[in-house]
Z-matrix of the N, CA and C atoms (Angstrom, degrees):
N
C 1 1.527
C 2 1.620 1 106.58
N 3 1.227 2 117.52 1 170.35
C 4 1.434 3 128.90 2 175.22
C 5 1.431 4 111.60 3 -108.70
N 6 1.402 5 117.70 4 130.57
C 7 1.377 6 129.37 5 177.26
C 8 1.479 7 108.05 6 -73.52
N 9 1.373 8 122.75 7 169.85
C 10 1.404 9 130.36 8 -178.61
C 11 1.560 10 109.82 9 -61.71
N 12 1.381 11 116.95 10 -16.57
C 13 1.405 12 124.13 11 -176.85
C 14 1.488 13 106.35 12 -103.77
N 15 1.238 14 124.04 13 17.27
C 16 1.389 15 129.03 14 175.77
C 17 1.546 16 117.27 15 69.08
N 18 1.391 17 116.62 16 12.06
C 19 1.409 18 119.59 17 -177.92
C 20 1.628 19 107.59 18 -87.21
N 21 1.335 20 119.05 19 132.46
C 22 1.412 21 122.60 20 174.98
C 23 1.429 22 118.18 21 -83.63
N 24 1.346 23 115.59 22 126.40
C 25 1.481 24 121.87 23 -170.37
C 26 1.509 25 102.82 24 -123.35
N 27 1.414 26 114.22 25 128.73
C 28 1.516 27 120.52 26 171.61
C 29 1.446 28 103.32 27 -94.22
N 30 1.308 29 117.20 28 105.69
C 31 1.549 30 127.08 29 175.81
C 32 1.438 31 111.69 30 -47.54
N 33 1.349 32 120.57 31 -46.36
C 34 1.481 33 122.87 32 179.26
C 35 1.524 34 116.14 33 -56.92
N 36 1.307 35 111.87 34 -30.11
C 37 1.581 36 117.67 35 178.01
C 38 1.423 37 108.60 36 -68.52
N 39 1.314 38 120.25 37 -51.29
C 40 1.432 39 129.30 38 -173.16
C 41 1.530 40 106.30 39 -62.82
N 42 1.417 41 114.95 40 -47.75
C 43 1.447 42 122.06 41 -179.38
C 44 1.607 43 110.55 42 -60.29
N 45 1.307 44 112.83 43 -38.96
C 46 1.523 45 116.47 44 177.66
C 47 1.522 46 111.35 45 -61.61
N 48 1.388 47 110.76 46 -42.48
C 49 1.535 48 115.75 47 -178.42
C 50 1.606 49 108.89 48 -64.55
N 51 1.279 50 118.49 49 -35.69
C 52 1.523 51 128.19 50 -176.38
C 53 1.499 52 105.15 51 -68.72
N 54 1.357 53 114.72 52 -53.33
C 55 1.466 54 119.75 53 -174.96
C 56 1.484 55 119.30 54 -73.48
N 57 1.467 56 114.72 55 -4.62
C 58 1.367 57 120.22 56 178.37
C 59 1.521 58 99.77 57 -86.79
N 60 1.236 59 132.37 58 -19.23
C 61 1.321 60 131.67 59 170.86
C 62 1.418 61 116.07 60 -65.81
N 63 1.334 62 130.73 61 131.29
C 64 1.408 63 131.71 62 -168.88
C 65 1.474 64 113.81 63 -62.99
N 66 1.369 65 115.75 64 -29.88
C 67 1.479 66 116.00 65 -175.96
C 68 1.522 67 115.53 66 -83.38
N 69 1.401 68 114.56 67 -10.32
C 70 1.409 69 118.18 68 -175.81
C 71 1.569 70 111.76 69 -111.94
N 72 1.405 71 114.85 70 113.23
C 73 1.441 72 119.10 71 -175.97
C 74 1.455 73 109.97 72 -81.75
N 75 1.283 74 125.83 73 -41.33
C 76 1.323 75 131.26 74 179.67
C 77 1.494 76 115.38 75 -141.55
N 78 1.456 77 116.35 76 150.41
C 79 1.453 78 109.65 77 176.98
C 80 1.655 79 103.49 78 -151.26
N 81 1.282 80 115.20 79 152.49
C 82 1.368 81 118.68 80 173.79
C 83 1.557 82 107.57 81 -135.81
N 84 1.247 83 117.60 82 126.23
C 85 1.549 84 120.31 83 -170.07
C 86 1.467 85 107.40 84 -110.26
N 87 1.262 86 119.04 85 138.73
C 88 1.419 87 129.05 86 -179.67
C 89 1.607 88 108.26 87 -133.38
N 90 1.394 89 109.34 88 150.21
C 91 1.603 90 111.69 89 -177.96
C 92 1.476 91 110.17 90 -178.92
N 93 1.290 92 114.95 91 4.96
C 94 1.497 93 117.19 92 -174.25
C 95 1.635 94 111.46 93 -55.48
N 96 1.223 95 117.33 94 120.50
C 97 1.466 96 125.08 95 -178.16
C 98 1.604 97 113.58 96 63.93
N 99 1.259 98 113.12 97 21.62
C 100 1.480 99 112.64 98 -178.32
C 101 1.594 100 106.93 99 -112.49
N 102 1.388 101 115.86 100 159.67
C 103 1.456 102 115.03 101 173.39
C 104 1.548 103 117.56 102 -72.75
N 105 1.273 104 116.46 103 -7.67
C 106 1.603 105 117.02 104 -179.18
C 107 1.514 106 104.46 105 -152.84
N 108 1.288 107 109.30 106 172.60
C 109 1.497 108 120.75 107 -177.11
C 110 1.514 109 109.17 108 -103.24
N 111 1.346 110 116.14 109 144.41
C 112 1.479 111 125.36 110 177.15
C 113 1.451 112 105.32 111 -115.08
N 114 1.254 113 118.03 112 141.44
C 115 1.477 114 124.49 113 170.17
C 116 1.487 115 109.70 114 -115.82
N 117 1.281 116 116.45 115 131.34
C 118 1.496 117 123.74 116 160.61
C 119 1.426 118 108.96 117 -91.97
N 120 1.459 119 118.75 118 122.84
C 121 1.377 120 123.19 119 -172.21
C 122 1.509 121 112.86 120 -118.44
N 123 1.340 122 116.84 121 139.63
C 124 1.503 123 122.41 122 169.94
C 125 1.518 124 103.90 123 -106.30
N 126 1.328 125 114.94 124 122.33
C 127 1.423 126 119.08 125 -179.92
C 128 1.478 127 109.40 126 -171.02
N 129 1.250 128 116.43 127 145.76
C 130 1.559 129 118.78 128 176.57
C 131 1.572 130 112.92 129 -96.06
N 132 1.288 131 112.55 130 8.99
C 133 1.379 132 119.82 131 -176.66
C 134 1.473 133 110.17 132 -77.29
N 135 1.372 134 120.87 133 154.08
C 136 1.419 135 122.74 134 171.89
C 137 1.435 136 116.04 135 -68.66
N 138 1.409 137 117.38 136 158.76
C 139 1.435 138 119.06 137 -176.85
C 140 1.542 139 114.23 138 -54.81
N 141 1.297 140 122.30 139 -43.27
C 142 1.439 141 124.55 140 -179.42
C 143 1.533 142 112.67 141 -61.00
N 144 1.355 143 113.00 142 -39.32
C 145 1.492 144 116.71 143 174.62
C 146 1.515 145 116.43 144 -66.61
N 147 1.378 146 112.33 145 -35.52
C 148 1.461 147 114.99 146 177.04
C 149 1.591 148 109.28 147 -74.99
N 150 1.279 149 120.42 148 -37.89
C 151 1.455 150 122.84 149 168.75
C 152 1.621 151 111.24 150 -46.40
N 153 1.266 152 113.72 151 -53.92
C 154 1.454 153 118.49 152 -176.44
C 155 1.444 154 113.48 153 -70.93
N 156 1.418 155 120.57 154 -34.16
C 157 1.430 156 125.02 155 167.27
C 158 1.587 157 115.92 156 -54.04
N 159 1.304 158 111.60 157 -45.93
C 160 1.504 159 119.59 158 176.93
C 161 1.439 160 108.90 159 -64.10
N 162 1.242 161 122.45 160 -50.78
C 163 1.469 162 128.03 161 176.09
C 164 1.704 163 109.43 162 -46.75
N 165 1.326 164 106.11 163 -52.60
C 166 1.508 165 106.86 164 -179.62
C 167 1.458 166 114.05 165 -61.58
N 168 1.413 167 121.89 166 -43.95
C 169 1.385 168 124.21 167 178.02
C 170 1.570 169 111.43 168 -58.79
N 171 1.439 170 110.49 169 -48.49
C 172 1.458 171 114.91 170 178.37
C 173 1.442 172 119.51 171 -46.57
N 174 1.439 173 109.30 172 -38.11
C 175 1.479 174 118.86 173 -177.76
C 176 1.608 175 114.10 174 -57.94
N 177 1.462 176 112.99 175 -21.59
C 178 1.433 177 117.81 176 -176.94
C 179 1.455 178 109.44 177 -103.30
N 180 1.366 179 118.85 178 0.55
C 181 1.490 180 118.27 179 178.16
C 182 1.488 181 114.58 180 -108.45
N 183 1.209 182 123.23 181 152.50
C 184 1.513 183 123.41 182 170.88
C 185 1.378 184 112.38 183 -64.16
N 186 1.300 185 115.97 184 157.15
C 187 1.490 186 117.17 185 -176.40
C 188 1.549 187 117.61 186 -53.26
N 189 1.308 188 116.45 187 -43.12
C 190 1.472 189 118.22 188 -176.67
C 191 1.570 190 111.40 189 -69.62
N 192 1.284 191 119.40 190 -10.26
C 193 1.451 192 120.69 191 178.12
C 194 1.411 193 116.98 192 -108.55
N 195 1.328 194 115.67 193 3.07
C 196 1.551 195 122.38 194 -173.65
C 197 1.602 196 103.20 195 -83.44
N 198 1.353 197 101.86 196 150.44
C 199 1.598 198 115.10 197 175.85
C 200 1.426 199 112.79 198 -82.76
N 201 1.423 200 107.19 199 120.75
C 202 1.576 201 113.27 200 -179.46
C 203 1.429 202 115.60 201 -92.30
N 204 1.392 203 114.41 202 -29.81
C 205 1.591 204 121.17 203 175.16
C 206 1.567 205 108.20 204 -134.29
N 207 1.261 206 117.94 205 161.52
C 208 1.526 207 118.02 206 161.87
C 209 1.500 208 107.90 207 -144.61
N 210 1.373 209 105.40 208 161.12
C 211 1.536 210 115.58 209 176.16
C 212 1.422 211 103.49 210 -131.15
N 213 1.410 212 118.99 211 144.89
C 214 1.410 213 125.10 212 173.15
C 215 1.501 214 108.91 213 -84.18
N 216 1.301 215 115.96 214 125.07
C 217 1.537 216 126.25 215 177.85
C 218 1.590 217 107.61 216 -63.52
N 219 1.223 218 109.54 217 146.28
C 220 1.525 219 114.45 218 179.34
C 221 1.500 220 112.71 219 -72.29
N 222 1.299 221 118.00 220 -22.47
C 223 1.529 222 123.99 221 -175.82
C 224 1.452 223 107.01 222 -158.50
N 225 1.285 224 117.33 223 158.39
C 226 1.472 225 125.48 224 168.72
C 227 1.577 226 111.22 225 -51.99
N 228 1.259 227 118.93 226 141.33
C 229 1.510 228 125.12 227 172.76
C 230 1.503 229 108.69 228 -72.19
N 231 1.297 230 116.97 229 109.14
C 232 1.551 231 120.41 230 -175.37
C 233 1.520 232 111.70 231 -133.81
N 234 1.380 233 108.58 232 174.45
C 235 1.450 234 111.06 233 179.96
C 236 1.517 235 105.62 234 -82.95
N 237 1.298 236 122.25 235 -22.14
C 238 1.494 237 126.96 236 172.50
C 239 1.480 238 112.12 237 -58.90
N 240 1.324 239 119.82 238 -38.04
C 241 1.459 240 122.94 239 -171.89
C 242 1.610 241 108.92 240 -101.03
N 243 1.334 242 114.48 241 -0.37
C 244 1.477 243 117.85 242 -177.65
C 245 1.512 244 112.85 243 77.49
N 246 1.313 245 125.57 244 11.72
C 247 1.372 246 126.58 245 -172.98
C 248 1.534 247 109.40 246 -102.33
N 249 1.220 248 116.83 247 -6.39
C 250 1.511 249 123.36 248 176.22
C 251 1.441 250 112.29 249 -144.12
N 252 1.356 251 121.22 250 157.41
C 253 1.407 252 122.18 251 177.45
C 254 1.514 253 112.39 252 -89.95
N 255 1.317 254 111.73 253 -178.02
C 256 1.519 255 117.98 254 -179.45
C 257 1.693 256 110.32 255 -55.84
N 258 1.248 257 115.84 256 -43.64
C 259 1.508 258 119.92 257 171.25
C 260 1.457 259 118.35 258 -79.39
N 261 1.241 260 121.44 259 7.08
C 262 1.500 261 124.43 260 174.83
C 263 1.457 262 113.62 261 89.27
N 264 1.378 263 115.20 262 1.57
C 265 1.539 264 115.54 263 178.31
C 266 1.462 265 110.43 264 -68.47
N 267 1.320 266 121.51 265 130.88
C 268 1.496 267 127.96 266 167.35
C 269 1.438 268 117.61 267 -43.97
N 270 1.282 269 117.30 268 130.08
C 271 1.404 270 125.05 269 171.30
C 272 1.461 271 106.64 270 -95.28
N 273 1.440 272 114.44 271 83.02
C 274 1.399 273 118.98 272 -168.34
C 275 1.623 274 116.66 273 -59.20
N 276 1.349 275 111.92 274 -40.15
C 277 1.530 276 115.98 275 177.96
C 278 1.551 277 111.66 276 -64.13
N 279 1.394 278 119.55 277 -35.90
C 280 1.348 279 119.61 278 179.20
C 281 1.495 280 111.03 279 -75.94
N 282 1.290 281 117.89 280 -31.09
C 283 1.487 282 119.10 281 177.74
C 284 1.581 283 109.55 282 -70.56
N 285 1.294 284 118.48 283 -39.95
C 286 1.400 285 125.71 284 177.24
C 287 1.601 286 108.40 285 -60.66
N 288 1.267 287 115.31 286 -49.03
C 289 1.465 288 117.57 287 -176.52
C 290 1.605 289 108.36 288 -66.22
N 291 1.305 290 118.34 289 -39.38
C 292 1.470 291 121.60 290 179.34
C 293 1.484 292 112.55 291 -61.51
N 294 1.375 293 118.64 292 -41.89
C 295 1.460 294 122.60 293 -170.99
C 296 1.549 295 111.88 294 -111.16
N 297 1.415 296 117.06 295 5.91
C 298 1.460 297 119.13 296 -179.89
C 299 1.532 298 113.66 297 -43.58
N 300 1.323 299 115.97 298 -59.72
C 301 1.545 300 117.35 299 -173.04
C 302 1.558 301 106.08 300 -54.88
N 303 1.358 302 125.71 301 -46.53
C 304 1.424 303 123.84 302 -172.26
C 305 1.665 304 106.09 303 -64.63
N 306 1.355 305 114.38 304 -35.21
C 307 1.505 306 117.30 305 -171.15
C 308 1.518 307 103.32 306 -75.55
N 309 1.239 308 119.24 307 -37.35
C 310 1.510 309 122.15 308 -177.72
C 311 1.543 310 105.31 309 -70.67
N 312 1.320 311 121.00 310 -47.30
C 313 1.504 312 122.34 311 178.91
C 314 1.531 313 107.61 312 -55.85
N 315 1.412 314 122.18 313 -44.86
C 316 1.498 315 119.86 314 174.71
C 317 1.343 316 117.15 315 -57.26
N 318 1.338 317 120.49 316 -40.26
C 319 1.488 318 124.71 317 179.80
C 320 1.440 319 108.36 318 -66.27
N 321 1.403 320 118.87 319 -34.88
C 322 1.389 321 126.34 320 -178.56
C 323 1.513 322 109.43 321 -73.79
N 324 1.317 323 118.28 322 -16.33
C 325 1.505 324 117.89 323 -172.03
C 326 1.489 325 118.81 324 92.19
N 327 1.392 326 116.22 325 -0.92
C 328 1.371 327 120.25 326 -173.86
C 329 1.423 328 116.28 327 -78.53
N 330 1.223 329 119.63 328 -28.78
C 331 1.541 330 126.73 329 175.15
C 332 1.430 331 108.02 330 -135.50
N 333 1.369 332 110.07 331 157.02
C 334 1.491 333 116.52 332 -174.77
C 335 1.501 334 110.44 333 -153.44
N 336 1.356 335 126.56 334 110.82
C 337 1.474 336 119.48 335 171.71
C 338 1.682 337 103.23 336 -78.32
N 339 1.277 338 113.00 337 -44.15
C 340 1.540 339 118.42 338 -174.57
C 341 1.489 340 104.14 339 -155.43
N 342 1.323 341 112.33 340 139.46
C 343 1.527 342 115.47 341 162.62
C 344 1.500 343 103.69 342 -123.18
N 345 1.403 344 114.38 343 130.02
C 346 1.340 345 122.35 344 -178.77
C 347 1.456 346 114.00 345 -105.45
């Protein structure tokens, strides 16, 4: 996707960087047409631990690919809930539809799990 600043971001790349961190089991990244990227995270870690994990990952990413905000997913992305395919591949459209209201509220500044 392209950010609001015209930078192309491959969400799979950023998701891979996030899930390489031991505290993050799954991640879905969105930011099409937005000034910053949002990550939906599946993790049992505390908020402060996830804040630090994202800071650590962000240090390895260029500014346009860094996570600006994150939300904790309600459940793991799975075949059972339609948020992942049989091979574990994220169903990005289904995830966006499921979490769209929360993502939009985050961009609007109405909710915030963390702002980095």
